[in-house]
C-alpha positions in Angstrom: 2.2 -18.5 -28.4 3.2 -18.7 -25.2 1.6 -16.4 -22.6 3.5 -13.1 -21.5 4.3 -13.0 -17.6 1.4 -10.4 -16.8 -1.2 -12.7 -18.5 0.4 -15.7 -16.6 -0.2 -13.3 -13.5 -3.6 -13.5 -14.5 -4.2 -16.9 -14.6 -2.7 -17.6 -11.4 -3.8 -14.5 -9.7 -6.8 -16.4 -7.3 -4.0 -18.9 -6.0 -1.6 -16.2 -5.8 -4.3 -14.4 -2.9 -5.3 -17.4 -1.6 -1.9 -18.1 -0.6 -1.2 -14.8 0.3 -4.3 -14.9 2.6 -3.3 -18.5 4.4 0.4 -16.7 4.8 -1.3 -14.0 6.4 -4.1 -16.0 8.8 -5.1 -14.7 11.4 -3.1 -11.6 11.1 -4.6 -7.9 9.9 -3.1 -6.1 7.4 -3.5 -2.1 7.8 -2.0 -0.5 4.8 -1.8 3.5 4.7 -0.5 6.0 1.6 -1.6 3.1 -0.9 -2.2 6.0 -3.1 1.1 6.9 -3.4 1.8 3.5 -5.5 2.8 3.8 -9.3 0.1 2.4 -11.3 1.7 2.1 -15.2 5.2 2.6 -16.0 8.5 1.3 -15.1 8.8 1.4 -10.9 11.0 -0.2 -8.5 9.4 -0.8 -4.8 11.9 -0.7 -1.3 11.8 -1.4 1.8 12.7 -3.7 4.5 12.5 -7.5 5.1 11.8 -9.0 8.3 9.1 -11.0 7.6 10.3 -13.7 4.9 7.5 -15.0 2.7 4.6 -13.4 4.8 6.3 -9.7 3.7 5.9 -11.3 -0.3 2.8 -12.1 0.7 1.4 -8.5 2.1 2.9 -7.1 -1.4 0.6 -9.1 -3.6 -2.4 -8.5 -1.2 -1.3 -4.2 -1.2 0.1 -3.4 -4.6 -2.5 -2.7 -7.3 -0.3 -3.9 -10.0 1.3 -7.0 -11.4 4.9 -6.9 -9.8 8.1 -9.0 -10.0 10.0 -10.7 -7.6 14.1 -11.7 -7.3 14.1 -14.5 -5.7 17.0 -17.1 -3.8 17.3 -19.8 -6.3 17.0 -22.6 -4.0 13.1 -21.9 -4.2 13.3 -22.5 -7.8 14.2 -26.2 -7.0 11.5 -28.2 -4.9 14.5 -30.0 -2.6 16.4 -26.7 -2.2 13.0 -25.1 -1.1 11.8 -27.8 1.2 14.9 -27.6 3.0 14.6 -23.2 3.4 10.8 -23.7 4.6 12.2 -26.2 7.1 15.0 -24.0 7.6 12.8 -21.0 8.6 10.1 -22.5 10.6 13.1 -24.1 13.0 14.3 -20.6 13.0 11.1 -18.7 13.6 9.5 -21.4 16.0 12.6 -23.9 17.1 11.3 -27.2 18.0 7.4 -26.5 17.3 8.7 -25.3 13.9 9.8 -29.1 13.2 7.4 -30.5 15.1 4.7 -28.3 12.9 6.2 -29.3 9.8 5.8 -33.0 10.5 2.6 -32.8 11.7 1.5 -30.6 8.5 3.9 -32.0 6.1 1.3 -33.3 3.0 0.5 -29.6 3.3 3.9 -28.0 3.0 5.0 -30.2 0.8 1.6 -29.3 -1.7 2.7 -25.7 -1.7 6.4 -26.3 -2.3 5.7 -28.4 -5.3 2.9 -25.9 -6.5 5.7 -22.6 -6.0 8.6 -24.4 -7.2 6.5 -25.6 -10.8 5.4 -22.4 -11.1 7.1 -19.7 -10.2 9.5 -19.1 -13.1 6.0 -18.8 -14.9 5.2 -15.5 -13.6 8.2 -13.6 -14.4 10.4 -14.1 -11.0 13.9 -13.5 -11.6 16.0 -16.2 -9.8 19.0 -14.9 -7.7 22.4 -17.3 -6.8 23.1 -15.7 -3.4 26.3 -16.9 -3.4 27.9 -16.2 -6.6 26.4 -12.7 -7.1 23.5 -10.6 -8.2 25.3 -8.8 -11.5 22.6 -11.1 -13.9 19.3 -10.4 -11.8 20.2 -6.4 -11.7 20.9 -7.1 -15.3 17.2 -8.7 -16.0 15.7 -6.4 -13.9 16.6 -3.2 -16.0 15.3 -5.2 -18.9 11.8 -5.8 -17.1 11.7 -2.1 -16.0 12.5 -1.1 -19.5 9.4 -3.1 -20.5 7.6 -0.9 -18.1 7.1 -3.3 -15.4 7.8 -3.0 -11.6 10.1 -4.7 -9.6 10.2 -5.4 -5.9 13.5 -4.8 -4.0 13.3 -5.8 -0.3 16.2 -4.7 1.4 17.0 -7.6 4.4 17.4 -11.4 4.6 13.5 -11.9 5.8 14.7 -11.8 9.4 15.9 -9.9 12.3 18.7 -10.1 14.4 18.5 -8.2 17.8 22.8 -7.4 17.6 21.8 -4.9 14.5 21.6 -1.0 15.0 18.4 -1.0 13.6 17.0 -4.8 13.5 13.5 -3.9 11.4 15.4 -1.8 8.7 18.6 -2.9 8.0 21.5 -1.2 5.7 20.1 -0.6 2.2 22.1 -2.9 -0.6 23.1 -0.8 -3.6 21.5 -2.9 -6.2 18.4 -0.4 -6.8 19.8 2.0 -6.8 22.6 0.9 -9.3 19.5 -0.4 -11.8 18.0 3.3 -11.5 21.4 5.1 -12.1 22.2 2.6 -15.0 18.8 2.8 -16.9 19.1 6.7 -15.9 22.5 7.3 -17.7 21.8 4.6 -20.7 18.4 5.4 -21.4 17.4 8.5 -19.4 14.8 6.8 -18.0 13.8 8.3 -14.7 12.1 5.2 -13.0 10.3 6.2 -10.1 11.2 4.0 -6.7 8.6 3.4 -4.2 9.5 3.9 -0.8 7.6 1.5 1.9 8.0 0.4 5.3 6.8 -3.2 6.6 5.5 -4.3 10.5 4.7 -6.5 12.2 5.5 -9.7 9.5 7.9 -10.9 11.8 5.7 -12.9 14.0 5.8 -16.2 13.4 3.0 -18.5 10.9 -0.7 -18.9 13.2 0.1 -15.6 15.7 -2.5 -13.4 15.1 -2.0 -9.6 15.3 -1.6 -6.7 12.8 0.6 -6.1 10.5 1.3 -2.8 9.3 2.1 -0.9 5.8 3.2 2.5 4.9 3.7 3.9 1.5 5.7 7.1 1.0 5.7 9.1 -2.3 8.0 7.5 -5.0 11.5 8.9 -5.3 13.7 9.5 -8.6 17.3 9.5 -9.2 17.7 12.2 -10.6 17.1 14.4 -7.4 20.7 12.8 -6.0 22.7 13.3 -9.3 26.8 14.4 -8.4 29.6 14.3 -10.8 30.4 10.6 -10.0 28.3 7.9 -11.1 29.1 6.2 -7.8 28.3 9.1 -5.5 25.2 9.1 -7.5 24.4 5.4 -6.5 25.3 5.6 -2.6 23.5 9.0 -2.3 20.6 7.3 -3.6 21.3 4.5 -1.3 21.5 6.8 1.5 18.2 8.3 0.6 15.8 5.6 0.5 17.6 3.8 3.2 16.5 6.9 5.4 13.1 7.5 4.1 12.1 4.1 5.2 13.8 4.4 8.4 11.2 8.1 8.4 8.0 5.3 7.5 8.8 2.7 10.2 8.8 5.2 12.9 5.9 6.9 11.3 4.1 3.1 12.2 5.3 2.8 14.8 4.6 6.3 16.3 1.0 5.9 15.1 0.0 2.1 16.1 
């Protein structure tokens, strides 16, 4: 009988934690509000996303339950994932990144091979960034109906200095749509946990601190209106505002 995604996560947990620690080395992780995490039942975790794979590592190190991600479908293919790794290193470290990729080619190759081979086993949901996310949203809703925790980070994994707020981008509608659909169709008022991350944008191997601030769960039932589209947008804006507030709390306290 095939293992469930949760059982596979237990099998791979040691490797996941080791890779997460390597991704964050030598940075120090500081978390506030950890008691706000929802420990069981359906949950959507939303937050800003400027640290690429390091944000994923942060979540694996901080969320005290099995979590499930959507991910660029290119990560499921070894060659395409290898291209993404090289592209990321060049974007964050320029020529030094390309040299690092050349110098540590066997290491990067082994990591890419391992992740691309096993990522589907632990329930990661592939997303085609070029043809839309409708299928991924449906899959996420199915996971939530089964009491799982879904990660819905906002952003493209890096920041742009030209953005109005380079660290907390404008939120997309996906998480709000999922919450609305489940509330409308199943009466399921899924708790949405807001969190902010700062410091994960620093390049691989650079010392520093990564701050995580976790807020209390939010519920779409508190933002309902007569029109579904208004309810979705109300909740989208509320989540974005709350993550912005959490981010500002990090900046003030660090």
